[in-house]
C-alpha positions in Angstrom: -7.3 -11.7 -0.2 -6.8 -8.0 0.6 -6.6 -5.3 -2.0 -5.4 -1.8 -1.0 -6.0 0.7 -3.8 -6.4 4.4 -4.4 -4.5 7.5 -5.6 -1.0 8.2 -4.2 -2.2 11.4 -2.5 -5.5 13.0 -1.6 -6.8 15.7 -4.0 -10.4 16.3 -3.0 -13.3 14.5 -1.3 -15.1 14.1 -4.6 -12.1 12.6 -6.3 -11.4 10.2 -3.4 -15.0 9.1 -3.3 -15.2 8.5 -7.0 -12.1 6.2 -7.0 -13.1 4.4 -3.8 -16.6 3.7 -5.1 -15.2 2.3 -8.3 -12.7 0.1 -6.6 -15.0 -1.1 -3.9 -17.7 -2.1 -6.3 -15.3 -4.2 -8.4 -13.7 -5.8 -5.3 -17.1 -6.7 -3.8 -18.2 -8.3 -7.1 -15.1 -10.5 -7.0 -15.2 -11.4 -3.3 -12.1 -9.4 -2.4 -11.7 -7.3 0.8 -11.1 -3.6 -0.2 -9.2 -0.9 1.6 -9.1 2.7 0.1 -5.6 4.3 0.4 -4.4 7.8 -0.1 -1.9 10.1 1.7 -2.6 13.5 3.2 1.1 14.4 3.1 3.9 13.0 0.9 6.6 14.0 3.2 9.5 12.4 1.3 9.1 13.9 -2.2 12.2 13.8 -4.5 12.3 17.6 -4.7 11.1 20.6 -2.6 8.9 21.5 -5.5 6.9 18.3 -5.4 3.2 18.5 -4.4 2.7 17.0 -1.0 -1.1 16.9 -0.5 -3.7 18.7 1.5 -2.2 18.2 5.0 -3.3 16.2 7.9 -6.6 17.9 9.0 -8.0 18.6 5.6 -6.9 15.1 4.5 -8.5 13.3 7.4 -11.7 15.2 6.6 -11.5 13.7 3.1 -10.9 10.2 4.4 -13.9 10.6 6.7 -16.0 11.6 3.7 -14.9 8.4 1.9 -15.9 6.3 4.9 -19.3 8.0 5.2 -20.1 8.0 1.5 -18.6 4.7 0.3 -18.7 2.6 3.5 -15.2 1.1 3.0 -12.1 0.8 5.2 -9.4 3.4 4.7 -5.6 3.5 5.1 -3.2 6.4 5.2 0.4 7.2 6.1 1.9 8.7 9.2 5.3 10.2 9.4 5.5 11.5 13.0 4.4 10.3 16.4 2.1 13.2 17.1 0.1 12.4 14.0 -1.0 9.0 15.4 -3.6 10.3 17.8 -5.2 12.4 15.0 -5.1 9.6 12.4 -6.1 6.6 14.5 -9.8 7.6 15.2 -10.4 8.1 11.4 -8.6 5.2 9.6 -8.8 1.4 9.8 -5.1 1.0 8.9 -2.2 3.1 9.9 0.6 2.9 7.4 4.3 3.4 8.1 6.2 4.6 5.0 9.2 2.5 3.7 11.8 5.1 4.7 10.5 5.0 8.3 10.2 1.3 8.8 13.0 1.2 11.4 11.9 4.3 13.4 11.6 2.5 16.7 9.5 5.1 18.6 7.1 5.6 15.7 6.6 1.8 15.3 6.1 1.1 19.0 3.6 3.9 19.5 1.7 3.0 16.3 1.2 -0.6 17.5 0.3 0.5 21.0 -2.5 2.8 19.6 -3.6 0.2 17.1 -4.0 -2.4 19.8 -6.1 0.0 21.9 -8.3 1.0 19.0 -8.6 -2.3 17.1 -6.7 -1.0 14.1 -4.0 -2.4 11.8 -0.4 -1.1 11.3 0.8 -1.7 7.8 4.6 -1.4 7.7 6.2 -0.9 4.3 9.4 -2.8 4.2 12.2 -0.4 3.2 13.9 -1.1 -0.2 17.2 -1.1 1.7 16.2 -4.1 3.9 16.7 -7.8 3.2 13.7 -10.1 3.8 15.2 -11.5 7.0 15.6 -8.0 8.4 11.8 -8.0 9.0 12.7 -9.9 12.2 14.1 -6.7 13.6 11.0 -4.7 12.8 8.7 -7.4 14.4 11.0 -7.4 17.5 9.7 -3.8 18.1 6.0 -4.4 17.1 5.1 -8.0 17.7 2.9 -9.8 15.2 -0.6 -8.7 16.4 -2.4 -6.1 14.2 0.7 -5.9 11.9 1.0 -6.3 8.1 4.2 -6.1 6.1 4.1 -4.6 2.5 7.1 -5.2 0.2 8.1 -3.4 -3.0 11.4 -5.2 -3.5 15.0 -4.0 -2.9 16.9 -1.2 -4.6 18.8 -2.4 -7.6 21.6 0.0 -8.6 20.5 3.6 -9.0 16.9 4.7 -9.5 15.6 1.1 -9.9 13.9 -1.5 -7.9 13.6 -5.3 -8.5 10.8 -7.5 -7.4 12.2 -10.3 -5.2 9.7 -13.2 -5.4 12.1 -15.4 -3.3 12.0 -12.7 -0.6 8.2 -12.7 -0.6 8.2 -16.5 -0.2 10.8 -16.2 2.6 8.7 -13.7 4.5 5.5 -15.7 4.1 7.2 -18.8 5.4 9.1 -17.3 8.3 7.0 -14.5 9.8 3.5 -14.9 11.2 2.0 -11.7 9.7 0.2 -11.0 6.4 2.6 -10.2 3.6 1.3 -7.8 1.0 2.9 -7.1 -2.4 3.2 -3.5 -3.4 2.6 -3.9 -7.1 2.8 -0.3 -8.3 5.8 0.9 -6.2 7.6 -2.2 -7.5 7.8 -0.6 -10.9 8.7 2.8 -9.6 12.0 4.5 -10.6 12.8 6.5 -7.4 14.1 9.9 -8.4 14.4 8.6 -12.0 13.3 11.9 -13.6 15.6 14.1 -11.6 13.0 16.2 -9.8 10.4 13.4 -9.6 10.2 9.6 -9.7 9.6 7.7 -12.8 8.1 4.2 -13.4 6.5 1.9 -15.9 2.9 0.8 -15.2 2.8 -1.7 -18.0 4.6 -4.3 -15.8 2.1 -4.1 -13.0 -0.4 -6.7 -14.1 2.2 -9.4 -14.8 3.9 -8.8 -11.4 0.5 -9.1 -9.6 -0.3 -12.4 -11.3 3.1 -13.8 -10.3 2.7 -12.6 -6.7 -0.8 -13.8 -6.3 0.2 -17.2 -7.8 2.5 -17.6 -4.8 -0.3 -17.2 -2.4 0.4 -13.6 -1.2 -2.0 -12.2 1.4 -2.8 -9.0 -0.4 -1.9 -6.5 -3.1 -1.2 -2.8 -2.9 -2.2 -0.8 -6.0 -2.0 2.9 -6.7 -4.6 4.0 -9.3 -5.9 7.2 -10.9 -8.2 8.1 -13.7 -5.4 10.1 -15.4 -2.2 9.0 -13.8 0.0 11.1 -16.1 -1.6 14.2 -14.5 -1.5 12.9 -10.9 0.4 15.1 -8.4 2.6 12.1 -7.4 3.5 8.6 -8.5 1.8 8.9 -11.8 4.2 6.9 -13.9 3.8 3.8 -11.7 0.0 4.2 -11.1 -2.5 2.2 -13.1 -5.5 3.7 -14.9 -8.7 3.1 -13.0 -10.3 1.6 -16.1 -7.7 -1.2 -15.9 -8.5 -2.0 -12.3 -11.3 -4.5 -13.1 -9.1 -6.6 -15.3 -6.4 -6.7 -12.6 -8.9 -7.7 -9.9 -10.3 -10.5 -12.1 -6.7 -11.7 -12.5 -6.2 -11.6 -8.8 -9.4 -13.6 -8.3 -8.4 -16.2 -10.9 -4.9 -16.7 -9.7 -5.9 -16.7 -6.1 -8.5 -19.4 -6.8 -5.9 -21.6 -8.5 -3.6 -21.2 -5.5 -6.4 -22.2 -3.1 -7.4 -25.1 -5.3 -3.8 -26.4 -5.3 -3.6 -26.0 -1.5 -6.8 -28.0 -1.1 -5.3 -30.8 -3.2 -2.4 -31.0 -0.8 
């Protein structure tokens, strides 16, 4: 079981280290593999006035600090091909944002670099794609060193819906780890006009349901004060709720494995 967790965007080295230390300790205590995540640039904000983050070079310095101080694996987004050569030496997982999941040149180059540097490429499935459309993405990347992370499809305006049948379809038909993006699943894209909304209270239940299906990992955005976070606050969980969620993941994953053993 993989858990990817951290704030939406990087704020400072101290802040990132604090959250990474908290999450890693809890994951280790529960036998779960932990990856710290945060973005150095949120390049697709709803409004021009949205905070984007510290930028690539300062942000990569913060991620390096997390690796040095916390000794955990790290993940961050790339938006352009030129960023790959800067990001790859620092991170363990290169993430392709949902809106860029069909950008052929970016995908191909990301996987080329990942294969040369023994890294992973986590491709976020766009909310505009059907589960079977993953076949087109994997035709560009292959299945080596690739994860797919799903938040569900768009459902009308400013709303997403979690598609558990889609998660099952992708797990059955594609030979790559499928990760459930729990916190973006409850996001309301652009729901507040200038920013996105969301409802974090639904996150724990959706995680239990996804893990009970045998999902390979869970993606969680967390923050000590999400209502004051520079981005994705409404759908981020409080860090003090992280331990309970991880214990739920452990419990439901254990039940899935026990059921598989019976078969």
